[in-house]
C-alpha positions as CSV (number, residue, x, y, z in Angstrom):
1,M,3.1,70.0,98.6
2,R,0.9,66.8,98.1
3,R,2.8,65.2,95.4
4,S,-0.4,64.2,92.9
5,K,-0.8,60.1,92.4
6,V,-1.2,61.3,88.7
7,S,2.4,62.2,88.3
8,G,4.1,60.4,86.1
9,K,1.4,58.4,84.5
10,V,0.3,57.7,81.3
11,A,-3.1,58.9,80.5
12,A,-5.5,58.8,76.9
13,I,-8.1,61.2,76.5
14,T,-11.3,60.7,74.0
15,G,-12.9,63.1,73.0
16,A,-10.5,66.0,74.0
17,G,-11.2,68.4,71.5
18,S,-13.1,71.0,73.7
19,G,-15.2,70.5,76.7
20,I,-14.7,68.1,79.8
21,G,-12.5,66.0,77.7
22,R,-9.5,69.0,76.7
23,A,-10.0,70.2,80.7
24,L,-9.4,66.9,81.6
25,A,-5.9,67.2,79.1
26,V,-4.8,70.0,80.8
27,E,-5.3,69.1,84.6
28,L,-3.6,65.7,84.2
29,A,-0.8,67.5,82.1
30,R,-0.5,70.5,84.8
31,R,-0.5,67.5,87.7
32,G,2.5,65.9,85.7
33,A,0.7,63.0,83.5
34,S,2.0,62.4,80.0
35,V,-1.5,62.6,78.2
36,A,-2.8,61.0,74.9
37,I,-5.4,62.7,73.1
38,S,-7.9,62.1,70.7
39,D,-10.8,63.4,69.0
40,L,-12.7,63.5,65.2
41,D,-12.4,67.5,65.9
42,E,-8.6,67.2,64.2
43,T,-8.8,71.9,64.9
44,G,-10.0,71.7,68.4
45,L,-7.1,69.1,69.3
46,A,-4.4,71.0,67.8
47,E,-6.1,73.8,70.3
48,T,-6.0,71.2,73.0
49,A,-2.2,70.3,72.5
50,S,-1.4,73.6,72.6
51,L,-2.6,74.2,76.0
52,L,-0.4,71.4,77.5
53,D,2.8,71.2,79.4
54,G,4.8,68.3,79.2
55,P,5.1,64.9,76.8
56,S,1.5,64.4,74.8
57,H,0.6,62.7,71.6
58,T,-2.7,63.5,69.4
59,S,-4.4,61.2,67.3
60,V,-7.2,61.8,65.1
61,V,-9.9,59.2,65.8
62,D,-13.6,58.2,65.7
63,V,-14.1,56.1,68.9
64,S,-17.0,54.5,67.2
65,A,-14.7,52.2,65.0
66,R,-13.6,49.6,66.7
67,D,-10.5,48.7,64.7
68,A,-9.6,52.4,65.0
69,V,-9.6,52.8,68.9
70,L,-7.3,49.3,68.8
71,S,-4.3,51.1,66.8
72,W,-4.3,53.8,68.7
73,A,-4.2,51.8,72.2
74,D,-1.4,50.3,70.5
75,E,-0.1,53.5,69.4
76,V,0.1,55.1,72.8
77,K,1.5,51.9,74.3
78,G,4.4,52.7,71.4
79,R,4.4,56.6,71.5
80,F,5.0,55.7,75.5
81,G,6.1,52.4,76.9
82,R,2.9,51.9,78.7
83,V,-1.0,53.1,79.2
84,N,-1.9,53.7,82.9
85,Q,-5.0,55.5,82.5
86,I,-7.8,55.9,80.1
87,Y,-10.7,58.5,79.9
88,N,-13.6,57.6,78.0
89,N,-15.1,60.6,77.2
90,A,-16.1,61.2,73.9
91,G,-20.2,61.8,73.4
92,I,-22.7,63.5,71.4
93,A,-26.5,64.7,71.7
94,W,-28.8,63.5,68.8
95,N,-32.2,62.8,70.6
96,R,-35.4,62.5,69.5
97,H,-38.8,61.4,71.5
98,V,-39.4,57.6,71.0
99,L,-42.5,58.1,68.8
100,D,-40.4,60.5,66.1
101,S,-37.3,58.2,65.8
102,K,-35.4,56.8,63.5
103,W,-33.7,53.4,64.0
104,A,-30.5,55.0,62.7
105,D,-30.6,58.1,65.6
106,Y,-30.5,55.4,67.8
107,E,-27.8,53.7,66.2
108,R,-25.8,56.9,65.7
109,V,-26.0,57.6,69.3
110,L,-25.3,54.3,71.0
111,A,-22.4,54.0,68.6
112,V,-20.5,57.1,69.9
113,N,-21.8,57.1,73.9
114,L,-22.1,53.3,74.4
115,N,-19.9,51.8,72.0
116,G,-17.1,54.1,72.0
117,V,-16.8,53.9,75.6
118,I,-16.6,49.9,75.3
119,H,-14.4,50.7,72.4
120,G,-12.1,52.5,74.4
121,T,-12.3,49.8,77.3
122,H,-11.5,46.4,75.9
123,A,-8.3,48.5,73.8
124,F,-6.8,50.0,76.5
125,L,-7.5,47.3,79.2
126,P,-4.7,44.9,78.5
127,H,-2.5,48.0,78.4
128,L,-3.8,48.7,82.1
129,V,-3.4,45.8,83.3
130,A,0.5,45.2,82.1
131,S,1.1,48.6,84.0
132,G,0.6,47.1,87.5
133,D,-1.5,50.5,88.6
134,G,-4.2,51.2,85.9
135,A,-7.4,53.2,86.0
136,V,-10.7,53.1,83.7
137,V,-12.6,56.3,83.5
138,N,-16.0,55.9,81.8
139,V,-17.8,59.1,81.6
140,S,-21.5,58.8,81.7
141,S,-24.3,61.6,82.8
142,I,-26.9,62.6,85.1
143,N,-28.9,61.2,82.2
144,G,-27.2,57.7,83.5
145,V,-28.7,58.0,86.8
146,I,-32.1,59.7,86.0
147,S,-33.8,60.4,82.3
148,Q,-35.7,62.7,81.0
149,P,-38.5,62.9,78.1
150,G,-37.1,63.6,74.8
151,L,-33.4,61.6,75.6
152,S,-34.4,58.1,74.8
153,Q,-31.1,57.8,73.0
154,Y,-28.6,59.5,75.8
155,C,-30.4,57.7,78.2
156,A,-29.9,54.2,77.2
157,A,-26.7,54.9,76.2
158,K,-25.2,56.3,79.9
159,F,-27.8,54.3,81.8
160,G,-25.5,51.7,79.7
161,V,-22.3,53.3,80.6
162,R,-22.9,52.8,83.7
163,G,-23.8,49.4,83.6
164,F,-21.0,48.3,82.1
165,T,-18.3,50.0,84.3
166,E,-20.0,48.7,87.6
167,A,-19.6,45.3,85.7
168,L,-16.3,45.7,84.9
169,R,-15.3,46.6,88.4
170,T,-16.5,43.5,89.8
171,E,-14.5,41.9,87.5
172,M,-11.7,43.5,88.5
173,I,-11.8,42.7,92.2
174,L,-12.9,39.4,91.5
175,T,-9.8,38.6,89.3
176,G,-7.2,40.8,91.3
177,Q,-6.7,42.5,88.5
178,P,-4.5,46.4,89.3
179,V,-6.7,48.6,87.6
180,H,-9.3,50.9,89.4
181,V,-12.9,51.7,87.9
182,S,-14.3,54.8,88.3
183,V,-18.0,55.7,86.7
184,V,-18.6,59.7,86.1
185,H,-21.7,61.7,86.7
186,P,-21.4,64.9,85.4
187,G,-24.6,67.3,86.1
188,G,-24.8,71.1,84.0
189,V,-21.3,71.6,82.5
190,A,-20.3,74.6,80.5
191,T,-19.4,72.8,77.4
192,A,-20.8,72.9,74.1
193,I,-22.6,70.3,74.0
194,S,-26.0,71.8,73.8
195,S,-25.0,74.3,70.7
196,S,-23.6,71.4,68.6
197,A,-26.5,69.5,68.8
198,T,-28.3,72.2,67.3
199,R,-25.7,72.7,64.8
200,I,-25.8,69.1,63.7
201,A,-29.5,68.8,63.3
202,E,-28.9,71.9,61.3
203,E,-26.2,70.1,58.8
204,A,-28.9,67.1,58.3
205,G,-31.5,69.5,57.2
206,E,-33.8,69.3,60.6
207,E,-35.9,72.3,60.4
208,L,-35.8,73.4,64.0
209,T,-38.7,74.9,66.1
210,A,-38.7,78.6,67.7
211,G,-39.0,76.2,71.2
212,Q,-36.5,73.8,70.3
213,R,-34.1,76.7,69.8
214,A,-35.3,78.4,73.1
215,R,-34.6,75.0,74.7
216,E,-30.8,75.3,73.7
217,R,-30.5,78.7,74.9
218,I,-32.2,77.5,78.1
219,Y,-29.4,74.7,78.7
220,R,-26.6,77.0,77.5
221,E,-27.6,79.8,80.2
222,K,-29.3,78.8,82.4
223,L,-27.9,74.9,83.1
224,L,-24.4,74.5,81.9
225,R,-23.1,76.4,84.8
226,M,-19.8,74.8,86.3
227,P,-16.5,75.4,84.3
228,P,-15.1,72.5,82.6
229,S,-11.9,73.1,84.5
230,K,-14.0,72.9,87.7
231,A,-15.4,69.3,86.3
232,A,-11.7,68.1,85.3
233,R,-10.8,69.0,89.0
234,I,-13.1,67.0,90.7
235,I,-13.0,64.1,88.2
236,V,-9.3,63.4,88.5
237,D,-9.5,64.0,92.6
238,G,-11.8,61.0,92.6
239,V,-9.6,59.2,90.9
240,E,-6.9,59.9,92.6
241,R,-8.9,59.2,95.7
242,A,-9.7,56.4,94.0
243,K,-13.7,56.7,94.2
244,P,-15.9,54.3,92.2
245,R,-18.4,56.5,91.7
246,I,-17.8,60.1,90.6
247,R,-20.7,62.9,90.8
248,V,-19.7,66.5,89.4
249,G,-21.6,69.1,90.9
250,G,-24.2,69.9,93.4
251,D,-27.3,69.3,90.7
252,A,-25.9,65.2,89.9
253,V,-25.3,64.6,93.7
254,V,-28.8,66.2,94.6
255,L,-30.7,64.5,91.7
256,D,-28.4,61.2,92.1
257,L,-29.8,61.0,96.0
258,M,-33.1,61.5,94.8
259,T,-33.5,58.8,92.6
260,R,-31.8,56.5,95.3
261,L,-33.9,57.7,98.2
262,A,-37.2,57.2,95.9
263,P,-36.7,56.3,92.4
264,G,-40.4,56.1,91.2
265,F,-41.3,59.7,92.7
266,A,-38.0,60.9,91.1
267,T,-39.4,59.5,87.6
268,Y,-42.1,61.7,87.7
269,L,-40.9,64.8,88.7
270,T,-39.0,65.2,85.8
271,V,-42.2,65.9,83.4
272,P,-42.8,68.9,85.8
273,L,-39.7,69.7,86.0
274,E,-40.0,70.0,81.9
275,R,-42.4,72.0,81.6
276,K,-40.9,74.5,84.6
277,L,-38.1,75.3,82.7
278,F,-39.0,75.2,78.9
279,G,-42.6,75.5,79.0
280,P,-45.4,73.2,77.5
281,A,-44.1,74.6,74.3
282,S,-40.9,72.7,74.3
283,G,-41.9,69.9,76.0
284,I,-43.8,66.9,75.4
285,E,-46.3,68.8,74.2
286,E,-45.0,70.6,71.1
287,A,-43.0,67.2,70.4
288,V,-46.5,65.2,69.8
289,A,-47.9,68.3,68.0
290,A,-45.0,69.0,66.1
291,G,-43.1,65.5,65.3
292,P,-39.6,64.5,65.1
293,S,-37.3,66.9,67.2
294,V,-34.0,67.3,68.4
295,N,-33.3,68.2,71.8
296,V,-30.2,69.1,74.0
297,S,-28.9,67.1,76.9
298,L,-26.6,67.7,80.0
299,P,-23.0,67.2,78.8
300,D,-20.7,64.8,78.6
């Protein structure tokens, strides 16, 4: 049996309390890595920790807080003596159409989905270089390849993750640093992000329409289908093969190819696709008529 290339490595994972982050922690531990997991959800973290075999370390960390992430990186280094890999996976879904958006909507999403990735990369990068065999793995989205109506906050963050990661890769190559850099574009993975978006909206006092609730159900039942465990295997396989871009799922592959071959045409396809999936009552027309909306997005 082939020995895993992550065996014996120390890997840190953000957003590990559920979904892809939890599955990554389990998969990396299964392949022989020591894992340091973080999330804001202390209960979810404990559940993830209970699934792990081998050395692990758990920390409650807000990735939007730069000093907290810097302290966590030092904590992981102190616990294990080195850090080889960082998986910047944490993300949230909270989006509105641009005409209805508040500044706080953009600030909140960018703080976690983009700044959280930058914080994690910047905090762990010196440790990865010092390890002599480092890897930065930043989770973008299919929405870092193609945009959708109503997801301007999410798309801005995920396109930003892609650009930041690709720039970092060129720097590591240019300066000869022993750190491989990967950007991950998941498609429809069966995580709880669509349901959590609805829960967050309700907790914030948003009055959701029937169309918005139907949208969440359609995402959950029809679009978010790949098991997180399979997504994690694809991601870790890609990291072991030192792939610069890791596309997760057939939908991610097809949409990525489509945007590369015909970027303008691909953009115009999103509007009829939106109407076909969700109907006019759940798409742009409802947003214009009803005002502020909270839409779910493809997963982290």
